[in-house]
PDB file of N, CA, C and O in Angstrom:
ATOM      1  N   MET A   1       0.838  -1.175   0.000  1.00  0.00           N
ATOM      2  CA  MET A   1       0.000   0.000   0.000  1.00  0.00           C
ATOM      3  C   MET A   1       0.888   1.245   0.000  1.00  0.00           C
ATOM      4  O   MET A   1       1.896   1.318   0.703  1.00  0.00           O
ATOM      5  N   VAL A   2       0.482   2.207  -0.802  1.00  0.00           N
ATOM      6  CA  VAL A   2       1.142   3.511  -0.818  1.00  0.00           C
ATOM      7  C   VAL A   2       0.076   4.556  -0.558  1.00  0.00           C
ATOM      8  O   VAL A   2      -1.012   4.502  -1.133  1.00  0.00           O
ATOM      9  N   VAL A   3       0.392   5.519   0.320  1.00  0.00           N
ATOM     10  CA  VAL A   3      -0.510   6.626   0.618  1.00  0.00           C
ATOM     11  C   VAL A   3       0.170   7.906   0.166  1.00  0.00           C
ATOM     12  O   VAL A   3       1.291   8.206   0.577  1.00  0.00           O
ATOM     13  N   GLU A   4      -0.511   8.649  -0.674  1.00  0.00           N
ATOM     14  CA  GLU A   4       0.021   9.895  -1.235  1.00  0.00           C
ATOM     15  C   GLU A   4      -0.855  11.048  -0.763  1.00  0.00           C
ATOM     16  O   GLU A   4      -2.079  10.984  -0.876  1.00  0.00           O
ATOM     17  N   ILE A   5      -0.238  12.099  -0.237  1.00  0.00           N
ATOM     18  CA  ILE A   5      -0.973  13.296   0.152  1.00  0.00           C
ATOM     19  C   ILE A   5      -0.695  14.358  -0.899  1.00  0.00           C
ATOM     20  O   ILE A   5       0.450  14.747  -1.128  1.00  0.00           O
ATOM     21  N   LEU A   6      -1.766  14.817  -1.533  1.00  0.00           N
ATOM     22  CA  LEU A   6      -1.607  15.797  -2.612  1.00  0.00           C
ATOM     23  C   LEU A   6      -1.258  17.176  -2.062  1.00  0.00           C
ATOM     24  O   LEU A   6      -1.790  17.616  -1.043  1.00  0.00           O
ATOM     25  N   LEU A   7      -0.372  17.827  -2.751  1.00  0.00           N
ATOM     26  CA  LEU A   7      -0.058  19.231  -2.513  1.00  0.00           C
ATOM     27  C   LEU A   7      -0.385  19.960  -3.801  1.00  0.00           C
ATOM     28  O   LEU A   7      -0.200  19.403  -4.883  1.00  0.00           O
ATOM     29  N   PRO A   8      -0.866  21.196  -3.713  1.00  0.00           N
ATOM     30  CA  PRO A   8      -1.290  21.907  -4.930  1.00  0.00           C
ATOM     31  C   PRO A   8      -0.233  21.941  -6.029  1.00  0.00           C
ATOM     32  O   PRO A   8      -0.572  21.827  -7.207  1.00  0.00           O
ATOM     33  N   PHE A   9       1.019  22.093  -5.675  1.00  0.00           N
ATOM     34  CA  PHE A   9       2.058  22.239  -6.698  1.00  0.00           C
ATOM     35  C   PHE A   9       2.613  20.907  -7.192  1.00  0.00           C
ATOM     36  O   PHE A   9       3.428  20.898  -8.114  1.00  0.00           O
ATOM     37  N   THR A  10       2.192  19.767  -6.604  1.00  0.00           N
ATOM     38  CA  THR A  10       2.667  18.461  -7.089  1.00  0.00           C
ATOM     39  C   THR A  10       1.515  17.524  -7.455  1.00  0.00           C
ATOM     40  O   THR A  10       1.759  16.374  -7.820  1.00  0.00           O
ATOM     41  N   ALA A  11       0.283  17.983  -7.367  1.00  0.00           N
ATOM     42  CA  ALA A  11      -0.882  17.111  -7.564  1.00  0.00           C
ATOM     43  C   ALA A  11      -0.878  16.435  -8.931  1.00  0.00           C
ATOM     44  O   ALA A  11      -1.138  15.236  -9.026  1.00  0.00           O
ATOM     45  N   LEU A  12      -0.594  17.165  -9.956  1.00  0.00           N
ATOM     46  CA  LEU A  12      -0.598  16.592 -11.304  1.00  0.00           C
ATOM     47  C   LEU A  12       0.452  15.491 -11.429  1.00  0.00           C
ATOM     48  O   LEU A  12       0.176  14.424 -11.979  1.00  0.00           O
ATOM     49  N   LYS A  13       1.643  15.748 -10.923  1.00  0.00           N
ATOM     50  CA  LYS A  13       2.713  14.743 -10.962  1.00  0.00           C
ATOM     51  C   LYS A  13       2.305  13.511 -10.157  1.00  0.00           C
ATOM     52  O   LYS A  13       2.517  12.380 -10.596  1.00  0.00           O
ATOM     53  N   ASP A  14       1.723  13.730  -8.982  1.00  0.00           N
ATOM     54  CA  ASP A  14       1.310  12.608  -8.134  1.00  0.00           C
ATOM     55  C   ASP A  14       0.259  11.752  -8.830  1.00  0.00           C
ATOM     56  O   ASP A  14       0.337  10.524  -8.802  1.00  0.00           O
ATOM     57  N   LEU A  15      -0.714  12.392  -9.448  1.00  0.00           N
ATOM     58  CA  LEU A  15      -1.812  11.655 -10.063  1.00  0.00           C
ATOM     59  C   LEU A  15      -1.442  11.008 -11.391  1.00  0.00           C
ATOM     60  O   LEU A  15      -2.142  10.106 -11.851  1.00  0.00           O
ATOM     61  N   LYS A  16      -0.376  11.444 -12.002  1.00  0.00           N
ATOM     62  CA  LYS A  16       0.045  10.848 -13.272  1.00  0.00           C
ATOM     63  C   LYS A  16       1.262   9.948 -13.066  1.00  0.00           C
ATOM     64  O   LYS A  16       1.169   8.725 -13.169  1.00  0.00           O
ATOM     65  N   GLU A  17       2.384  10.564 -12.779  1.00  0.00           N
ATOM     66  CA  GLU A  17       3.649   9.832 -12.731  1.00  0.00           C
ATOM     67  C   GLU A  17       3.716   8.829 -11.583  1.00  0.00           C
ATOM     68  O   GLU A  17       4.057   7.665 -11.792  1.00  0.00           O
ATOM     69  N   LYS A  18       3.395   9.274 -10.388  1.00  0.00           N
ATOM     70  CA  LYS A  18       3.517   8.384  -9.241  1.00  0.00           C
ATOM     71  C   LYS A  18       2.480   7.263  -9.290  1.00  0.00           C
ATOM     72  O   LYS A  18       2.774   6.126  -8.920  1.00  0.00           O
ATOM     73  N   LYS A  19       1.290   7.577  -9.740  1.00  0.00           N
ATOM     74  CA  LYS A  19       0.260   6.544  -9.884  1.00  0.00           C
ATOM     75  C   LYS A  19       0.728   5.490 -10.889  1.00  0.00           C
ATOM     76  O   LYS A  19       0.606   4.291 -10.639  1.00  0.00           O
ATOM     77  N   HIS A  20       1.256   5.936 -12.007  1.00  0.00           N
ATOM     78  CA  HIS A  20       1.752   5.005 -13.029  1.00  0.00           C
ATOM     79  C   HIS A  20       2.911   4.164 -12.486  1.00  0.00           C
ATOM     80  O   HIS A  20       2.991   2.967 -12.761  1.00  0.00           O
ATOM     81  N   LEU A  21       3.800   4.780 -11.724  1.00  0.00           N
ATOM     82  CA  LEU A  21       4.928   4.065 -11.136  1.00  0.00           C
ATOM     83  C   LEU A  21       4.434   2.988 -10.166  1.00  0.00           C
ATOM     84  O   LEU A  21       4.924   1.859 -10.188  1.00  0.00           O
ATOM     85  N   CYS A  22       3.474   3.335  -9.323  1.00  0.00           N
ATOM     86  CA  CYS A  22       2.920   2.359  -8.371  1.00  0.00           C
ATOM     87  C   CYS A  22       2.251   1.209  -9.111  1.00  0.00           C
ATOM     88  O   CYS A  22       2.394   0.048  -8.728  1.00  0.00           O
ATOM     89  N   GLU A  23       1.530   1.533 -10.159  1.00  0.00           N
ATOM     90  CA  GLU A  23       0.865   0.510 -10.969  1.00  0.00           C
ATOM     91  C   GLU A  23       1.898  -0.428 -11.601  1.00  0.00           C
ATOM     92  O   GLU A  23       1.756  -1.649 -11.544  1.00  0.00           O
ATOM     93  N   ARG A  24       2.920   0.147 -12.192  1.00  0.00           N
ATOM     94  CA  ARG A  24       3.968  -0.631 -12.850  1.00  0.00           C
ATOM     95  C   ARG A  24       4.728  -1.516 -11.857  1.00  0.00           C
ATOM     96  O   ARG A  24       5.168  -2.611 -12.208  1.00  0.00           O
ATOM     97  N   CYS A  25       4.880  -1.040 -10.620  1.00  0.00           N
ATOM     98  CA  CYS A  25       5.607  -1.800  -9.597  1.00  0.00           C
ATOM     99  C   CYS A  25       4.722  -2.812  -8.872  1.00  0.00           C
ATOM    100  O   CYS A  25       5.205  -3.560  -8.022  1.00  0.00           O
ATOM    101  N   GLY A  26       3.433  -2.840  -9.200  1.00  0.00           N
ATOM    102  CA  GLY A  26       2.549  -3.833  -8.615  1.00  0.00           C
ATOM    103  C   GLY A  26       2.011  -3.496  -7.241  1.00  0.00           C
ATOM    104  O   GLY A  26       1.646  -4.393  -6.481  1.00  0.00           O
ATOM    105  N   VAL A  27       1.957  -2.204  -6.907  1.00  0.00           N
ATOM    106  CA  VAL A  27       1.382  -1.791  -5.625  1.00  0.00           C
ATOM    107  C   VAL A  27      -0.118  -2.057  -5.676  1.00  0.00           C
ATOM    108  O   VAL A  27      -0.827  -1.468  -6.492  1.00  0.00           O
ATOM    109  N   LYS A  28      -0.599  -2.934  -4.815  1.00  0.00           N
ATOM    110  CA  LYS A  28      -1.999  -3.365  -4.882  1.00  0.00           C
ATOM    111  C   LYS A  28      -2.980  -2.257  -4.551  1.00  0.00           C
ATOM    112  O   LYS A  28      -4.026  -2.139  -5.190  1.00  0.00           O
ATOM    113  N   GLU A  29      -2.651  -1.448  -3.562  1.00  0.00           N
ATOM    114  CA  GLU A  29      -3.581  -0.397  -3.131  1.00  0.00           C
ATOM    115  C   GLU A  29      -2.837   0.930  -3.070  1.00  0.00           C
ATOM    116  O   GLU A  29      -1.802   1.051  -2.415  1.00  0.00           O
ATOM    117  N   TYR A  30      -3.381   1.919  -3.763  1.00  0.00           N
ATOM    118  CA  TYR A  30      -2.776   3.250  -3.832  1.00  0.00           C
ATOM    119  C   TYR A  30      -3.829   4.257  -3.405  1.00  0.00           C
ATOM    120  O   TYR A  30      -4.845   4.429  -4.078  1.00  0.00           O
ATOM    121  N   LEU A  31      -3.579   4.926  -2.276  1.00  0.00           N
ATOM    122  CA  LEU A  31      -4.516   5.914  -1.749  1.00  0.00           C
ATOM    123  C   LEU A  31      -3.974   7.310  -2.010  1.00  0.00           C
ATOM    124  O   LEU A  31      -2.806   7.597  -1.748  1.00  0.00           O
ATOM    125  N   VAL A  32      -4.835   8.168  -2.525  1.00  0.00           N
ATOM    126  CA  VAL A  32      -4.487   9.563  -2.771  1.00  0.00           C
ATOM    127  C   VAL A  32      -5.387  10.410  -1.885  1.00  0.00           C
ATOM    128  O   VAL A  32      -6.611  10.362  -2.007  1.00  0.00           O
ATOM    129  N   ILE A  33      -4.779  11.183  -0.996  1.00  0.00           N
ATOM    130  CA  ILE A  33      -5.532  12.035  -0.071  1.00  0.00           C
ATOM    131  C   ILE A  33      -5.414  13.475  -0.537  1.00  0.00           C
ATOM    132  O   ILE A  33      -4.311  13.988  -0.729  1.00  0.00           O
ATOM    133  N   ASP A  34      -6.557  14.120  -0.717  1.00  0.00           N
ATOM    134  CA  ASP A  34      -6.578  15.539  -1.074  1.00  0.00           C
ATOM    135  C   ASP A  34      -7.061  16.316   0.156  1.00  0.00           C
ATOM    136  O   ASP A  34      -8.261  16.354   0.428  1.00  0.00           O
ATOM    137  N   PRO A  35      -6.138  16.936   0.900  1.00  0.00           N
ATOM    138  CA  PRO A  35      -6.517  17.626   2.127  1.00  0.00           C
ATOM    139  C   PRO A  35      -7.310  18.917   1.888  1.00  0.00           C
ATOM    140  O   PRO A  35      -8.057  19.349   2.765  1.00  0.00           O
ATOM    141  N   LEU A  36      -7.156  19.526   0.725  1.00  0.00           N
ATOM    142  CA  LEU A  36      -7.891  20.759   0.444  1.00  0.00           C
ATOM    143  C   LEU A  36      -9.342  20.472   0.053  1.00  0.00           C
ATOM    144  O   LEU A  36     -10.260  21.150   0.515  1.00  0.00           O
ATOM    145  N   GLU A  37      -9.541  19.478  -0.788  1.00  0.00           N
ATOM    146  CA  GLU A  37     -10.891  19.116  -1.233  1.00  0.00           C
ATOM    147  C   GLU A  37     -11.555  18.099  -0.306  1.00  0.00           C
ATOM    148  O   GLU A  37     -12.743  17.806  -0.443  1.00  0.00           O
ATOM    149  N   GLU A  38     -10.788  17.569   0.625  1.00  0.00           N
ATOM    150  CA  GLU A  38     -11.260  16.618   1.635  1.00  0.00           C
ATOM    151  C   GLU A  38     -11.907  15.364   1.024  1.00  0.00           C
ATOM    152  O   GLU A  38     -13.094  15.099   1.216  1.00  0.00           O
ATOM    153  N   TYR A  39     -11.104  14.618   0.297  1.00  0.00           N
ATOM    154  CA  TYR A  39     -11.538  13.320  -0.199  1.00  0.00           C
ATOM    155  C   TYR A  39     -10.324  12.401  -0.309  1.00  0.00           C
ATOM    156  O   TYR A  39      -9.177  12.847  -0.319  1.00  0.00           O
ATOM    157  N   VAL A  40     -10.617  11.110  -0.391  1.00  0.00           N
ATOM    158  CA  VAL A  40      -9.584  10.102  -0.625  1.00  0.00           C
ATOM    159  C   VAL A  40     -10.005   9.307  -1.848  1.00  0.00           C
ATOM    160  O   VAL A  40     -11.165   8.916  -1.980  1.00  0.00           O
ATOM    161  N   LYS A  41      -9.060   9.073  -2.732  1.00  0.00           N
ATOM    162  CA  LYS A  41      -9.328   8.238  -3.900  1.00  0.00           C
ATOM    163  C   LYS A  41      -8.459   6.994  -3.769  1.00  0.00           C
ATOM    164  O   LYS A  41      -7.246   7.080  -3.574  1.00  0.00           O
ATOM    165  N   ARG A  42      -9.111   5.826  -3.881  1.00  0.00           N
ATOM    166  CA  ARG A  42      -8.389   4.565  -3.765  1.00  0.00           C
ATOM    167  C   ARG A  42      -8.341   3.869  -5.119  1.00  0.00           C
ATOM    168  O   ARG A  42      -9.358   3.688  -5.788  1.00  0.00           O
ATOM    169  N   PHE A  43      -7.125   3.487  -5.500  1.00  0.00           N
ATOM    170  CA  PHE A  43      -6.919   2.694  -6.703  1.00  0.00           C
ATOM    171  C   PHE A  43      -6.526   1.294  -6.259  1.00  0.00           C
ATOM    172  O   PHE A  43      -5.724   1.127  -5.340  1.00  0.00           O
ATOM    173  N   TRP A  44      -7.097   0.288  -6.917  1.00  0.00           N
ATOM    174  CA  TRP A  44      -6.835  -1.109  -6.586  1.00  0.00           C
ATOM    175  C   TRP A  44      -6.363  -1.817  -7.846  1.00  0.00           C
ATOM    176  O   TRP A  44      -6.973  -1.684  -8.906  1.00  0.00           O
ATOM    177  N   LEU A  45      -5.284  -2.561  -7.728  1.00  0.00           N
ATOM    178  CA  LEU A  45      -4.704  -3.276  -8.859  1.00  0.00           C
ATOM    179  C   LEU A  45      -5.589  -4.466  -9.229  1.00  0.00           C
ATOM    180  O   LEU A  45      -5.867  -5.326  -8.393  1.00  0.00           O
ATOM    181  N   ASP A  46      -6.025  -4.507 -10.474  1.00  0.00           N
ATOM    182  CA  ASP A  46      -6.894  -5.608 -10.907  1.00  0.00           C
ATOM    183  C   ASP A  46      -6.061  -6.806 -11.356  1.00  0.00           C
ATOM    184  O   ASP A  46      -4.832  -6.780 -11.292  1.00  0.00           O
ATOM    185  N   ALA A  47      -6.742  -7.850 -11.807  1.00  0.00           N
ATOM    186  CA  ALA A  47      -6.081  -9.099 -12.202  1.00  0.00           C
ATOM    187  C   ALA A  47      -5.116  -8.907 -13.367  1.00  0.00           C
ATOM    188  O   ALA A  47      -4.166  -9.676 -13.517  1.00  0.00           O
ATOM    189  N   GLU A  48      -5.352  -7.884 -14.196  1.00  0.00           N
ATOM    190  CA  GLU A  48      -4.476  -7.607 -15.338  1.00  0.00           C
ATOM    191  C   GLU A  48      -3.293  -6.714 -14.959  1.00  0.00           C
ATOM    192  O   GLU A  48      -2.458  -6.401 -15.808  1.00  0.00           O
ATOM    193  N   GLY A  49      -3.217  -6.303 -13.695  1.00  0.00           N
ATOM    194  CA  GLY A  49      -2.109  -5.457 -13.247  1.00  0.00           C
ATOM    195  C   GLY A  49      -2.284  -3.988 -13.549  1.00  0.00           C
ATOM    196  O   GLY A  49      -1.303  -3.262 -13.708  1.00  0.00           O
ATOM    197  N   ALA A  50      -3.547  -3.536 -13.630  1.00  0.00           N
ATOM    198  CA  ALA A  50      -3.825  -2.127 -13.927  1.00  0.00           C
ATOM    199  C   ALA A  50      -4.802  -1.566 -12.896  1.00  0.00           C
ATOM    200  O   ALA A  50      -5.602  -2.296 -12.311  1.00  0.00           O
ATOM    201  N   TYR A  51      -4.717  -0.258 -12.691  1.00  0.00           N
ATOM    202  CA  TYR A  51      -5.670   0.422 -11.810  1.00  0.00           C
ATOM    203  C   TYR A  51      -6.913   0.800 -12.608  1.00  0.00           C
ATOM    204  O   TYR A  51      -6.822   1.248 -13.750  1.00  0.00           O
ATOM    205  N   ALA A  52      -8.071   0.612 -11.989  1.00  0.00           N
ATOM    206  CA  ALA A  52      -9.326   1.080 -12.582  1.00  0.00           C
ATOM    207  C   ALA A  52      -9.475   2.565 -12.260  1.00  0.00           C
ATOM    208  O   ALA A  52      -8.522   3.200 -11.809  1.00  0.00           O
ATOM    209  N   LYS A  53     -10.654   3.116 -12.487  1.00  0.00           N
ATOM    210  CA  LYS A  53     -10.888   4.546 -12.235  1.00  0.00           C
ATOM    211  C   LYS A  53     -10.663   4.925 -10.784  1.00  0.00           C
ATOM    212  O   LYS A  53     -10.237   6.044 -10.499  1.00  0.00           O
ATOM    213  N   GLY A  54     -10.937   4.027  -9.876  1.00  0.00           N
ATOM    214  CA  GLY A  54     -10.731   4.313  -8.465  1.00  0.00           C
ATOM    215  C   GLY A  54     -12.037   4.615  -7.753  1.00  0.00           C
ATOM    216  O   GLY A  54     -13.025   5.009  -8.374  1.00  0.00           O
ATOM    217  N   ASP A  55     -12.026   4.426  -6.449  1.00  0.00           N
ATOM    218  CA  ASP A  55     -13.174   4.709  -5.593  1.00  0.00           C
ATOM    219  C   ASP A  55     -12.895   5.990  -4.831  1.00  0.00           C
ATOM    220  O   ASP A  55     -11.774   6.219  -4.377  1.00  0.00           O
ATOM    221  N   ILE A  56     -13.913   6.823  -4.692  1.00  0.00           N
ATOM    222  CA  ILE A  56     -13.760   8.089  -3.975  1.00  0.00           C
ATOM    223  C   ILE A  56     -14.516   8.004  -2.660  1.00  0.00           C
ATOM    224  O   ILE A  56     -15.656   7.542  -2.606  1.00  0.00           O
ATOM    225  N   PHE A  57     -13.856   8.462  -1.599  1.00  0.00           N
ATOM    226  CA  PHE A  57     -14.432   8.466  -0.260  1.00  0.00           C
ATOM    227  C   PHE A  57     -14.471   9.892   0.263  1.00  0.00           C
ATOM    228  O   PHE A  57     -13.501  10.639   0.143  1.00  0.00           O
ATOM    229  N   GLY A  58     -15.604  10.256   0.842  1.00  0.00           N
ATOM    230  CA  GLY A  58     -15.778  11.595   1.405  1.00  0.00           C
ATOM    231  C   GLY A  58     -15.191  11.700   2.799  1.00  0.00           C
ATOM    232  O   GLY A  58     -14.786  10.697   3.387  1.00  0.00           O
ATOM    233  N   PRO A  59     -15.145  12.918   3.331  1.00  0.00           N
ATOM    234  CA  PRO A  59     -14.469  13.171   4.604  1.00  0.00           C
ATOM    235  C   PRO A  59     -15.177  12.585   5.822  1.00  0.00           C
ATOM    236  O   PRO A  59     -14.592  12.552   6.905  1.00  0.00           O
ATOM    237  N   ARG A  60     -16.396  12.131   5.680  1.00  0.00           N
ATOM    238  CA  ARG A  60     -17.118  11.571   6.825  1.00  0.00           C
ATOM    239  C   ARG A  60     -17.363  10.066   6.675  1.00  0.00           C
ATOM    240  O   ARG A  60     -18.220   9.496   7.349  1.00  0.00           O
ATOM    241  N   GLU A  61     -16.606   9.444   5.793  1.00  0.00           N
ATOM    242  CA  GLU A  61     -16.765   8.012   5.563  1.00  0.00           C
ATOM    243  C   GLU A  61     -15.652   7.222   6.249  1.00  0.00           C
ATOM    244  O   GLU A  61     -14.652   7.772   6.708  1.00  0.00           O
ATOM    245  N   VAL A  62     -15.871   5.920   6.295  1.00  0.00           N
ATOM    246  CA  VAL A  62     -14.860   4.993   6.801  1.00  0.00           C
ATOM    247  C   VAL A  62     -14.300   4.233   5.609  1.00  0.00           C
ATOM    248  O   VAL A  62     -15.047   3.659   4.817  1.00  0.00           O
ATOM    249  N   LEU A  63     -12.991   4.235   5.491  1.00  0.00           N
ATOM    250  CA  LEU A  63     -12.327   3.528   4.400  1.00  0.00           C
ATOM    251  C   LEU A  63     -11.779   2.215   4.952  1.00  0.00           C
ATOM    252  O   LEU A  63     -10.944   2.219   5.857  1.00  0.00           O
ATOM    253  N   SER A  64     -12.241   1.109   4.417  1.00  0.00           N
ATOM    254  CA  SER A  64     -11.720  -0.210   4.775  1.00  0.00           C
ATOM    255  C   SER A  64     -10.601  -0.559   3.803  1.00  0.00           C
ATOM    256  O   SER A  64     -10.822  -0.647   2.595  1.00  0.00           O
ATOM    257  N   CYS A  65      -9.418  -0.754   4.329  1.00  0.00           N
ATOM    258  CA  CYS A  65      -8.270  -1.078   3.481  1.00  0.00           C
ATOM    259  C   CYS A  65      -8.437  -2.476   2.906  1.00  0.00           C
ATOM    260  O   CYS A  65      -8.758  -3.422   3.625  1.00  0.00           O
ATOM    261  N   LYS A  66      -8.218  -2.590   1.624  1.00  0.00           N
ATOM    262  CA  LYS A  66      -8.294  -3.897   0.960  1.00  0.00           C
ATOM    263  C   LYS A  66      -7.016  -4.694   1.174  1.00  0.00           C
ATOM    264  O   LYS A  66      -7.065  -5.916   1.310  1.00  0.00           O
ATOM    265  N   SER A  67      -5.886  -4.026   1.204  1.00  0.00           N
ATOM    266  CA  SER A  67      -4.607  -4.730   1.300  1.00  0.00           C
ATOM    267  C   SER A  67      -4.206  -5.045   2.742  1.00  0.00           C
ATOM    268  O   SER A  67      -3.346  -5.895   2.973  1.00  0.00           O
ATOM    269  N   LEU A  68      -4.816  -4.372   3.701  1.00  0.00           N
ATOM    270  CA  LEU A  68      -4.525  -4.607   5.119  1.00  0.00           C
ATOM    271  C   LEU A  68      -5.830  -5.019   5.803  1.00  0.00           C
ATOM    272  O   LEU A  68      -6.575  -4.185   6.318  1.00  0.00           O
ATOM    273  N   GLU A  69      -6.077  -6.300   5.792  1.00  0.00           N
ATOM    274  CA  GLU A  69      -7.340  -6.830   6.298  1.00  0.00           C
ATOM    275  C   GLU A  69      -7.610  -6.376   7.737  1.00  0.00           C
ATOM    276  O   GLU A  69      -6.748  -6.463   8.611  1.00  0.00           O
ATOM    277  N   GLY A  70      -8.834  -5.893   7.949  1.00  0.00           N
ATOM    278  CA  GLY A  70      -9.251  -5.477   9.281  1.00  0.00           C
ATOM    279  C   GLY A  70      -8.913  -4.039   9.636  1.00  0.00           C
ATOM    280  O   GLY A  70      -9.305  -3.564  10.702  1.00  0.00           O
ATOM    281  N   ILE A  71      -8.204  -3.345   8.778  1.00  0.00           N
ATOM    282  CA  ILE A  71      -7.844  -1.953   9.049  1.00  0.00           C
ATOM    283  C   ILE A  71      -8.883  -1.036   8.433  1.00  0.00           C
ATOM    284  O   ILE A  71      -9.149  -1.086   7.233  1.00  0.00           O
ATOM    285  N   GLU A  72      -9.469  -0.190   9.284  1.00  0.00           N
ATOM    286  CA  GLU A  72     -10.428   0.812   8.826  1.00  0.00           C
ATOM    287  C   GLU A  72      -9.927   2.186   9.240  1.00  0.00           C
ATOM    288  O   GLU A  72      -9.389   2.362  10.334  1.00  0.00           O
ATOM    289  N   ILE A  73     -10.109   3.147   8.361  1.00  0.00           N
ATOM    290  CA  ILE A  73      -9.655   4.516   8.614  1.00  0.00           C
ATOM    291  C   ILE A  73     -10.870   5.427   8.677  1.00  0.00           C
ATOM    292  O   ILE A  73     -11.619   5.547   7.708  1.00  0.00           O
ATOM    293  N   ASN A  74     -11.059   6.063   9.816  1.00  0.00           N
ATOM    294  CA  ASN A  74     -12.125   7.062   9.967  1.00  0.00           C
ATOM    295  C   ASN A  74     -11.624   8.353   9.323  1.00  0.00           C
ATOM    296  O   ASN A  74     -10.764   9.038   9.875  1.00  0.00           O
ATOM    297  N   LEU A  75     -12.162   8.673   8.170  1.00  0.00           N
ATOM    298  CA  LEU A  75     -11.621   9.807   7.412  1.00  0.00           C
ATOM    299  C   LEU A  75     -11.861  11.147   8.104  1.00  0.00           C
ATOM    300  O   LEU A  75     -11.106  12.094   7.880  1.00  0.00           O
ATOM    301  N   TRP A  76     -12.886  11.246   8.931  1.00  0.00           N
ATOM    302  CA  TRP A  76     -13.108  12.506   9.648  1.00  0.00           C
ATOM    303  C   TRP A  76     -11.936  12.794  10.591  1.00  0.00           C
ATOM    304  O   TRP A  76     -11.665  13.954  10.903  1.00  0.00           O
ATOM    305  N   GLU A  77     -11.246  11.755  11.044  1.00  0.00           N
ATOM    306  CA  GLU A  77     -10.065  11.969  11.875  1.00  0.00           C
ATOM    307  C   GLU A  77      -8.897  12.480  11.035  1.00  0.00           C
ATOM    308  O   GLU A  77      -8.125  13.326  11.488  1.00  0.00           O
ATOM    309  N   ILE A  78      -8.768  11.972   9.824  1.00  0.00           N
ATOM    310  CA  ILE A  78      -7.706  12.428   8.921  1.00  0.00           C
ATOM    311  C   ILE A  78      -7.888  13.901   8.579  1.00  0.00           C
ATOM    312  O   ILE A  78      -6.928  14.671   8.554  1.00  0.00           O
ATOM    313  N   PHE A  79      -9.145  14.282   8.313  1.00  0.00           N
ATOM    314  CA  PHE A  79      -9.438  15.659   7.917  1.00  0.00           C
ATOM    315  C   PHE A  79      -9.755  16.559   9.100  1.00  0.00           C
ATOM    316  O   PHE A  79     -10.149  17.712   8.926  1.00  0.00           O
ATOM    317  N   GLU A  80      -9.579  16.022  10.316  1.00  0.00           N
ATOM    318  CA  GLU A  80      -9.788  16.770  11.562  1.00  0.00           C
ATOM    319  C   GLU A  80     -11.172  17.394  11.638  1.00  0.00           C
ATOM    320  O   GLU A  80     -11.320  18.589  11.894  1.00  0.00           O
ATOM    321  N   LEU A  81     -12.196  16.551  11.409  1.00  0.00           N
ATOM    322  CA  LEU A  81     -13.583  16.992  11.499  1.00  0.00           C
ATOM    323  C   LEU A  81     -14.243  16.316  12.691  1.00  0.00           C
ATOM    324  O   LEU A  81     -13.720  15.343  13.233  1.00  0.00           O
ATOM    325  N   GLU A  82     -15.388  16.834  13.091  1.00  0.00           N
ATOM    326  CA  GLU A  82     -16.135  16.200  14.169  1.00  0.00           C
ATOM    327  C   GLU A  82     -16.659  14.854  13.697  1.00  0.00           C
ATOM    328  O   GLU A  82     -16.959  14.667  12.518  1.00  0.00           O
ATOM    329  N   LYS A  83     -16.763  13.920  14.634  1.00  0.00           N
ATOM    330  CA  LYS A  83     -17.295  12.595  14.321  1.00  0.00           C
ATOM    331  C   LYS A  83     -18.740  12.738  13.882  1.00  0.00           C
ATOM    332  O   LYS A  83     -19.515  13.444  14.526  1.00  0.00           O
ATOM    333  N   PRO A  84     -19.116  12.069  12.781  1.00  0.00           N
ATOM    334  CA  PRO A  84     -20.514  12.192  12.303  1.00  0.00           C
ATOM    335  C   PRO A  84     -21.511  11.530  13.241  1.00  0.00           C
ATOM    336  O   PRO A  84     -22.714  11.549  12.978  1.00  0.00           O
TER     337      PRO A  84
END
């Protein structure tokens, strides 16, 4: 698993180059956190070794990690929001 936190001046590079690098290296789960827009996008490596469009999670959702069984992330804690 790789977790990437987007910064305004590197977001394009992160979403293109680093995502492609993770895909090519076989990283099963790639999480992209956008702290300004308050969302997480998860990419999961499919059977052909490619990432699909990805799943988007809002700031008040719980993200269950696919690659780390039993690990759940309360996104409101990541974005420092009140518990829903």
